[in-house]
N, C-alpha and C positions, 0 to 999 in steps of 0.2 A: 798771680796764681790762677785766677778765674779765666784770664785770657788763654793760658795754656790748656786749661780744661776744655774751653770752647774750641780751640784749634784741634785738639785731639778728637772731640766729638764730631766736628766737621769732617776730619780726615776719615774717621771710622765710617761715617755715613757714606762718603764717596767710595770708600773701599768696598763696602757691602753692596753698593749699587752697581759698581763698574767691574765687569768680568775682565776687561782689558787691564785695569789697574791691579787686580788680583794676580793675573798672569805675570805682569811686569815685576811685581814684588816677589812672587814665587821664583821667577827666573833669577832675580838678583840673589835671593837666598840660596838657590842651588849653586850659583857661582861661588859664593862665599863658603858653602859647605864643601864643595869640591876643593877649594883652595886650602881649607883646614885639613882635609885629607892629605893634600900634598905636603903641608907643613909637617904632618906626623911622619911622612916618609923622609923628608929632608932632615928634620930635627929628631933623629931617632934615638939618641942616648937617653937613658933613664926614663923610658916611656914618654918621651917628648916633654919632660918636665925640666925645669931649671934645676941643675944639680947642686947649686950652691946657695947659701944664704947671704953671701956677700953681694952687695949692690953692684959693685964694679964688675964682678964676674957675670952677674945676671944681665947687665947692660951689654957686655961684650957678646954674650950668647945671642941676645936679641938682635944686635947689630949684624952679627955674622949671618943669622937667619935672613934678615932683610937683604943683605948683599946677595945671598944665594937666590932669593926670590927675584930680585932685580935682574940677576944674570940669566935666570931661567926665562923670564918674560922677554928679555932682549933676544936671546937665542931663538925662542919660539916665534917672536915677531919676524926675525930674519928668515926662518923656515917658512912661515906663512907667505911672506913676500916672494920667496923663491918659487913656491908652488903656484901662486897666483900670477907670476910673471910668465908662466908657460902659456903659449897661445891656445892650448886645449881648454883652458879655463875661461877664455873670452866669452862673455855672455851667458855663462852657466849660472852664476850667482845672481839672485835678485837683490834688490835694495834691502829687503828684510834679511836675507842670508848674510849680506855684508855687515849689517848691524849686529848680527849674532856672532860674528867672528871675534874671538878673544885669544890673546896669547897666554891665557891662564889655564893651559892644559899641562898635564904632567905624566902622561902615559909613558914617556920616554925615560922617566926617572925610576930607577930600580931601588929596592930597599938598600939601606946602608949608604945612601949618598951617591950611588953610581948612576951616571947619566949615559944613555945609549943614543947618540945622535944619529946613528944610521937607521934606527927604527923609523918607519914612516909614521909621522905624527898626525897627518891629515888624511883621513879617509882610507887608510891602507892598513 
């Protein structure tokens, strides 16, 4: 227990001292918050709550949500690859820009589960 407290104190001291670490953690939290918003769009029934008390139905709902998430990430990855394959993008992105690329965007997802693949997802 004491080791855990010590590790937590060391991390907190590093966090308070390092602006880079603060930004990195904040950026990660923003990604998660954005993904939670996407989940509320995808999983729209009953205010995004599990509608059943039965464990098997809850598990099925969560599995379906995960399948939808995986499909969205896959399609988004393909869209990013298509855009970046365009010669106009050669040399435009820095290494930092490339690290910031994520397939966790959801602007093409409309309420009630509709996905509009023709909408420009990157920069348009």
